[in-house]
C-alpha positions as CSV (number, residue, x, y, z in Angstrom):
1,M,-56.1,32.7,-54.4
2,G,-53.2,32.5,-51.9
3,L,-50.4,29.6,-53.0
4,A,-48.7,27.1,-50.4
5,R,-46.4,29.3,-48.6
6,R,-42.6,28.9,-49.5
7,E,-39.5,30.2,-48.9
8,P,-39.0,33.5,-50.7
9,A,-36.4,33.2,-53.6
10,I,-33.3,36.3,-52.9
11,T,-31.0,37.3,-55.6
12,S,-28.7,39.4,-54.6
13,S,-27.8,41.5,-57.8
14,P,-25.5,44.3,-58.0
15,A,-24.9,45.1,-61.6
16,P,-26.4,43.4,-64.9
17,R,-25.4,40.9,-66.6
18,P,-23.8,40.3,-69.8
19,A,-26.3,40.6,-72.6
20,A,-25.8,37.2,-74.1
21,F,-29.5,35.2,-74.9
22,P,-28.1,31.6,-74.1
23,V,-31.0,28.9,-74.7
24,G,-30.6,25.9,-72.2
25,I,-32.6,23.0,-72.2
26,A,-35.4,24.2,-70.0
27,D,-35.4,26.8,-72.1
28,A,-36.3,24.7,-75.6
29,R,-38.4,22.6,-73.7
30,G,-40.7,25.1,-72.8
31,A,-40.1,26.4,-76.7
32,V,-41.3,22.8,-77.7
33,R,-44.5,23.1,-75.6
34,L,-45.2,26.2,-77.2
35,A,-44.8,25.3,-80.6
36,V,-47.2,22.6,-80.5
37,A,-50.2,24.3,-78.4
38,G,-49.7,26.7,-81.3
39,I,-49.9,24.5,-84.0
40,H,-53.2,23.3,-82.3
41,G,-54.4,26.5,-81.8
42,V,-53.8,27.1,-85.5
43,T,-55.7,24.2,-86.9
44,R,-58.5,24.6,-84.5
45,I,-58.9,28.1,-85.9
46,A,-58.6,26.7,-89.6
47,Q,-60.9,23.7,-88.8
48,G,-64.0,26.2,-87.2
49,L,-63.6,28.8,-90.0
50,H,-63.8,25.6,-93.2
51,G,-66.4,24.4,-91.0
52,S,-68.5,27.6,-91.3
53,I,-68.0,28.3,-94.8
54,A,-68.5,24.3,-95.9
55,G,-72.3,24.9,-93.4
56,L,-73.1,28.2,-95.6
57,A,-73.7,29.4,-92.4
58,P,-75.2,33.2,-92.0
59,P,-73.0,36.1,-92.0
60,L,-74.3,37.5,-88.4
61,G,-75.8,35.6,-85.8
62,R,-74.4,33.7,-83.1
63,R,-74.3,30.0,-83.9
64,R,-72.6,26.8,-82.3
65,E,-69.1,26.3,-84.0
66,R,-69.5,23.1,-85.9
67,P,-65.8,22.2,-87.1
68,V,-65.6,20.0,-90.5
69,G,-65.6,16.9,-90.4
70,G,-65.0,13.6,-93.0
71,L,-61.5,13.5,-94.5
72,S,-60.8,17.4,-93.9
73,G,-61.4,16.9,-90.2
74,F,-59.2,13.7,-90.2
75,V,-56.7,15.6,-91.7
76,Y,-56.8,18.6,-89.1
77,D,-56.9,16.2,-86.4
78,A,-53.6,14.2,-87.9
79,V,-52.0,17.3,-88.2
80,R,-52.6,18.0,-83.8
81,A,-51.8,14.2,-83.4
82,G,-48.4,14.6,-85.6
83,S,-47.5,17.8,-84.0
84,S,-48.2,16.1,-80.6
85,V,-46.1,13.0,-81.2
86,V,-43.4,15.4,-82.3
87,G,-43.7,17.4,-79.1
88,S,-43.8,14.6,-76.9
89,T,-40.5,13.0,-78.3
90,L,-38.4,16.2,-78.4
91,D,-39.6,16.9,-74.6
92,A,-38.6,13.6,-73.9
93,V,-35.1,13.8,-75.3
94,L,-34.5,17.3,-73.5
95,A,-35.9,15.9,-70.2
96,G,-33.0,13.1,-70.9
97,L,-30.6,15.7,-71.6
98,Q,-31.6,18.0,-68.5
99,A,-31.1,15.0,-65.9
100,L,-27.5,14.5,-66.7
101,P,-25.0,15.4,-64.3
102,A,-24.1,19.3,-64.1
103,G,-21.8,20.3,-66.4
104,A,-22.5,17.2,-69.2
105,G,-24.7,19.5,-70.9
106,P,-25.3,23.0,-71.9
107,A,-27.1,25.4,-69.2
108,A,-28.7,28.6,-69.7
109,Q,-27.6,31.5,-68.4
110,E,-29.1,34.5,-67.0
111,S,-28.9,37.5,-68.9
112,P,-31.1,40.8,-69.4
113,A,-32.1,39.9,-72.9
114,R,-33.1,36.0,-71.7
115,R,-34.8,38.0,-68.8
116,A,-36.7,40.3,-70.6
117,F,-38.1,37.8,-73.2
118,L,-39.4,35.6,-70.3
119,S,-40.8,38.6,-68.6
120,A,-42.6,39.8,-71.8
121,L,-43.8,36.0,-72.7
122,N,-45.4,35.5,-69.1
123,G,-47.1,38.8,-69.1
124,V,-48.7,37.6,-72.2
125,V,-49.6,33.6,-71.6
126,G,-48.3,33.6,-68.1
127,D,-51.4,32.1,-66.4
128,Y,-51.2,29.2,-69.3
129,L,-47.3,28.6,-68.6
130,V,-48.6,28.0,-65.0
131,R,-51.4,25.8,-65.8
132,T,-49.4,23.6,-68.1
133,G,-46.3,23.3,-66.1
134,N,-44.2,25.0,-68.8
135,P,-40.8,25.5,-67.7
136,L,-40.7,29.1,-69.1
137,A,-43.1,30.2,-66.0
138,V,-41.4,33.0,-64.3
139,E,-41.6,32.3,-60.3
140,M,-41.6,35.1,-57.8
141,E,-37.9,36.3,-56.4
142,F,-36.6,39.4,-54.6
143,V,-33.8,41.0,-56.0
144,V,-32.1,43.0,-53.0
145,R,-29.3,45.5,-54.1
146,G,-27.4,46.5,-51.2
147,P,-27.0,45.7,-47.7
148,A,-29.8,45.4,-45.3
149,L,-30.6,48.6,-43.6
150,P,-33.5,49.3,-41.3
151,R,-35.7,50.9,-44.1
152,V,-36.5,49.1,-47.3
153,L,-38.0,50.2,-50.3
154,L,-39.7,47.4,-52.4
155,L,-40.5,48.1,-56.1
156,V,-43.2,46.2,-57.9
157,H,-42.7,46.5,-61.9
158,G,-45.8,46.6,-64.3
159,L,-47.0,44.0,-66.9
160,C,-44.5,42.2,-69.2
161,M,-41.7,43.8,-67.0
162,D,-39.0,42.1,-64.4
163,D,-36.7,43.8,-61.9
164,L,-34.3,45.0,-64.7
165,G,-37.1,46.8,-66.1
166,W,-36.6,49.9,-63.4
167,Q,-33.3,50.7,-65.3
168,R,-34.1,53.2,-68.3
169,K,-32.5,55.6,-70.0
170,G,-29.5,55.2,-67.6
171,H,-31.5,55.7,-64.4
172,D,-33.3,53.5,-61.9
173,H,-35.6,55.1,-59.3
174,G,-34.7,52.5,-56.9
175,A,-31.0,52.8,-56.8
176,A,-31.0,56.8,-56.6
177,L,-33.8,56.7,-53.8
178,A,-31.6,54.2,-51.7
179,A,-28.7,56.5,-52.0
180,A,-30.6,59.5,-51.5
181,L,-32.8,58.1,-48.7
182,G,-30.2,55.2,-47.0
183,C,-32.9,52.3,-47.6
184,T,-32.1,49.1,-49.2
185,P,-34.1,48.6,-52.4
186,V,-35.9,45.4,-52.7
187,Y,-37.2,44.3,-56.2
188,V,-40.0,42.0,-57.1
189,R,-39.9,39.9,-59.8
190,Y,-43.0,38.1,-60.5
191,N,-45.2,36.7,-63.6
192,S,-47.3,39.2,-64.7
193,G,-49.7,37.2,-66.7
194,R,-51.1,35.5,-63.3
195,H,-54.5,37.3,-61.5
196,V,-53.2,40.5,-59.4
197,S,-54.9,38.9,-56.5
198,E,-52.9,35.5,-57.3
199,N,-49.8,37.4,-57.4
200,A,-50.7,39.6,-54.1
201,A,-51.2,36.9,-52.5
202,E,-48.1,35.4,-53.2
203,L,-46.1,38.6,-52.6
204,S,-47.8,38.8,-49.3
205,D,-46.5,35.7,-48.0
206,Q,-43.4,36.3,-49.1
207,L,-43.0,39.6,-48.4
208,D,-43.9,38.6,-44.8
209,A,-41.5,35.8,-44.4
210,L,-38.6,38.0,-46.2
211,L,-39.0,40.9,-43.5
212,G,-39.5,38.6,-40.6
213,R,-35.7,37.3,-41.5
214,W,-34.5,40.2,-42.4
215,P,-30.8,40.7,-40.9
216,V,-31.5,44.0,-38.5
217,P,-34.8,45.1,-37.1
218,V,-37.5,46.7,-39.6
219,E,-38.0,50.8,-38.7
220,S,-40.3,50.9,-42.0
221,L,-41.6,49.9,-45.5
222,A,-42.5,52.1,-48.6
223,I,-43.6,50.7,-52.0
224,V,-43.3,52.3,-55.5
225,G,-45.6,50.3,-58.1
226,L,-45.6,50.4,-61.6
227,S,-48.8,50.3,-63.3
228,M,-49.8,46.9,-62.8
229,G,-47.7,46.7,-59.7
230,G,-49.3,49.3,-57.8
231,L,-52.7,46.9,-58.0
232,V,-50.4,43.9,-56.9
233,A,-49.4,46.5,-54.1
234,R,-52.9,47.3,-52.8
235,S,-54.4,43.9,-53.3
236,A,-51.3,42.7,-51.5
237,V,-51.9,44.9,-48.2
238,R,-55.4,44.2,-48.4
239,Q,-54.9,40.6,-48.5
240,G,-52.0,40.4,-45.9
241,R,-53.9,42.4,-43.3
242,D,-57.0,40.0,-43.6
243,A,-54.9,37.2,-43.2
244,G,-53.3,38.8,-40.4
245,A,-49.8,39.2,-41.7
246,A,-46.9,41.2,-40.1
247,W,-45.1,42.9,-42.8
248,P,-48.6,45.6,-43.2
249,R,-47.7,47.1,-39.7
250,H,-44.3,48.1,-41.0
251,L,-46.0,49.9,-44.3
252,R,-45.9,53.6,-44.1
253,K,-45.8,55.2,-47.9
254,M,-47.0,53.8,-51.2
255,V,-46.2,55.3,-54.5
256,F,-48.6,54.5,-57.5
257,L,-47.0,55.4,-60.8
258,G,-49.3,55.2,-63.6
259,T,-51.5,52.8,-62.0
260,P,-54.9,51.8,-64.0
261,H,-56.7,52.1,-60.4
262,E,-59.8,52.3,-62.4
263,G,-58.9,50.1,-65.3
264,A,-57.3,50.5,-68.5
265,A,-59.0,51.5,-71.7
266,L,-57.0,49.4,-74.2
267,E,-58.1,46.2,-72.6
268,R,-61.7,47.4,-72.3
269,G,-61.5,48.1,-76.1
270,G,-60.1,44.6,-76.6
271,N,-62.6,42.8,-74.7
272,W,-65.2,44.9,-76.7
273,L,-63.2,43.5,-79.8
274,H,-63.7,39.6,-78.6
275,A,-67.0,40.1,-78.3
276,V,-67.8,41.8,-81.7
277,L,-65.8,38.9,-83.5
278,G,-68.0,36.4,-81.7
279,A,-71.1,37.9,-83.6
280,S,-70.3,36.0,-86.9
281,P,-69.4,32.4,-87.4
282,Y,-67.3,33.5,-89.9
283,L,-64.9,35.6,-87.4
284,A,-66.0,33.6,-84.0
285,P,-62.8,31.1,-84.5
286,F,-60.7,33.8,-84.6
287,T,-61.6,35.0,-81.2
288,R,-59.5,32.2,-80.3
289,L,-57.0,35.1,-80.9
290,G,-58.4,37.7,-79.0
291,S,-58.7,35.2,-75.8
292,V,-55.0,35.1,-76.1
293,R,-54.6,37.5,-73.4
294,S,-53.7,36.3,-69.9
295,D,-55.6,36.5,-66.7
296,G,-53.3,39.5,-65.5
297,I,-54.0,41.7,-68.7
298,T,-57.8,40.7,-68.4
299,D,-57.6,42.5,-64.7
300,L,-56.5,45.6,-66.0
301,R,-59.6,46.2,-67.5
302,H,-61.3,47.8,-64.5
303,G,-58.7,47.2,-62.2
304,N,-59.2,43.7,-60.3
305,L,-57.9,43.3,-56.7
306,L,-59.3,40.6,-55.5
307,P,-60.1,36.6,-56.5
308,G,-63.8,37.6,-56.4
309,D,-63.7,40.4,-59.1
310,W,-63.0,37.8,-61.7
311,Q,-64.4,34.8,-60.5
312,G,-67.7,35.6,-62.5
313,G,-65.4,35.5,-66.0
314,R,-62.8,37.1,-67.6
315,Y,-64.9,38.3,-70.2
316,R,-67.2,40.4,-68.4
317,H,-68.2,43.8,-69.6
318,A,-69.5,45.5,-66.5
319,D,-67.6,46.5,-63.4
320,T,-68.5,43.9,-60.5
321,R,-65.3,45.1,-58.4
322,T,-65.8,45.0,-54.6
323,P,-64.5,48.5,-53.7
324,V,-61.2,48.3,-52.2
325,S,-60.1,51.8,-50.1
326,L,-56.5,52.9,-49.9
327,P,-55.2,51.3,-46.5
328,R,-55.6,53.4,-43.3
329,G,-52.5,54.6,-41.9
330,V,-50.3,54.6,-44.9
331,R,-49.7,57.9,-46.7
332,C,-50.5,57.0,-50.2
333,Y,-49.6,59.0,-53.3
334,A,-49.8,58.8,-57.0
335,V,-48.5,60.0,-60.4
336,A,-50.2,59.9,-63.6
337,G,-48.4,60.7,-67.1
338,A,-50.5,63.1,-69.4
339,L,-49.2,63.6,-73.5
340,G,-51.7,65.6,-74.7
341,G,-52.7,69.2,-74.4
342,G,-55.8,70.4,-72.5
343,G,-59.0,68.5,-71.8
344,A,-57.8,65.5,-74.0
345,D,-54.7,64.7,-71.9
346,Q,-57.4,63.3,-69.2
347,S,-58.4,60.6,-71.5
348,I,-55.1,60.0,-73.2
349,G,-53.4,59.9,-70.1
350,D,-49.6,58.7,-70.7
351,G,-50.5,56.8,-73.6
352,L,-51.8,53.3,-71.6
353,V,-53.6,54.9,-68.7
354,S,-56.0,58.0,-68.2
355,V,-55.2,60.7,-65.7
356,D,-58.3,60.2,-63.9
357,S,-57.8,56.1,-63.7
358,A,-54.0,57.2,-62.3
359,L,-55.2,59.3,-59.6
360,G,-57.7,56.6,-58.4
361,R,-60.8,59.4,-59.7
362,H,-64.0,57.6,-60.4
363,P,-67.5,58.9,-60.9
364,R,-69.3,56.2,-58.2
365,P,-68.0,57.4,-54.5
366,S,-67.8,54.0,-53.5
367,H,-64.6,53.1,-56.1
368,D,-62.9,56.8,-55.6
369,L,-59.6,56.6,-53.7
370,R,-60.0,60.2,-53.0
371,L,-56.3,61.1,-52.9
372,P,-56.1,64.5,-51.7
373,A,-54.5,67.1,-54.3
374,S,-51.4,67.0,-52.3
375,R,-50.6,63.9,-52.8
376,T,-51.1,63.7,-56.6
377,W,-48.9,64.9,-59.4
378,V,-49.3,65.1,-63.1
379,A,-46.4,64.5,-65.4
380,R,-46.7,66.8,-68.5
381,G,-45.6,64.9,-71.5
382,V,-44.3,62.0,-70.1
383,H,-45.2,58.2,-71.4
384,H,-46.0,55.6,-69.7
385,L,-42.6,53.9,-69.7
386,D,-41.1,57.4,-69.3
387,L,-42.4,57.5,-65.9
388,L,-39.3,55.6,-64.7
389,S,-36.9,58.2,-66.0
390,D,-38.6,61.5,-65.6
391,P,-36.7,63.8,-63.7
392,G,-39.9,65.4,-62.3
393,V,-41.2,62.3,-61.6
394,Y,-38.2,61.4,-59.4
395,A,-37.9,64.7,-57.9
396,R,-41.5,63.9,-56.1
397,L,-40.8,60.3,-55.6
398,L,-37.8,62.1,-53.4
399,R,-39.8,64.6,-51.7
400,W,-42.7,62.3,-51.0
401,L,-40.7,59.4,-49.8
402,R,-37.9,61.5,-48.0
């Protein structure tokens, strides 16, 4: 689902900032709200388990959870109410400090450490942060490094990452490609805990505005998507074309690095564990822990791209996606990592994404991306995150995007 259109946030960031991790008032307010929510969640788990034990529930079989009542129930309610009062009081005090004139109170400064923490937090509970209006929620922005040139390279990061995540082991695909190809690297920063389709709709809107105001005429646009970023890019192209956006007309090439086009086995396993825990009334309260997986993470189960893919429920086991083919007129490429040897590397893949999923292979013809062998490559012995720094991967990127 798209959001109301807003002007794209654009940041020029020529070099990483200091590694300090100052905590500002907005951060503190967000942390207080999360702490209160955590206390509520833990007490509900304890109360549900207490109720199952007190009610002598059978060890297996679904049963409606009945939290314990009486004096024990009063205590649990009092803990939640007390934490809410304390949290509201602290939030009000911090809000007052935040409203002071500039320079009158401490302010958070951007730093790689803080941004990495917030990006990881948003990947896990970013959807919750948005729903609750928590100031720790990351908003989409573009980071442009270098002068505006006719050729634009858009880099879309993966789950729990941000634009600085492209820098690994002293290498940055974006910076290296920009120097070799004479293009402007534009890094996207987004809340990876939101649904892929929601981030994609916003990316399409903001990219349309960005390129519409580009200082020089745009000759071409190429996109490199890492992991979830590849799904966001594919969805953005589909939604952008459906909406009649102008930016897809500039798109010439897309490269996917370790993108789970056909889903990720780890998330499917997590979903089955969630279902197994729910089979016992003694374990059912702990499904609340399993549900602390963001909308973005659950989209990785099958590689959801469109709103209709998840509106039937976050925990659906069956793959009911609407097939989305690769965009016509755009040359697409895919890289997969493979840690194992022989046939085992197909399922192990890069440790997170199988080779078949990364290369868009699916037993159902409607879901197979039909990438020709000349546009795919398997990086042997390369872990998922090392796709960001492997020399062989960079050589392929340079060859395909030249």
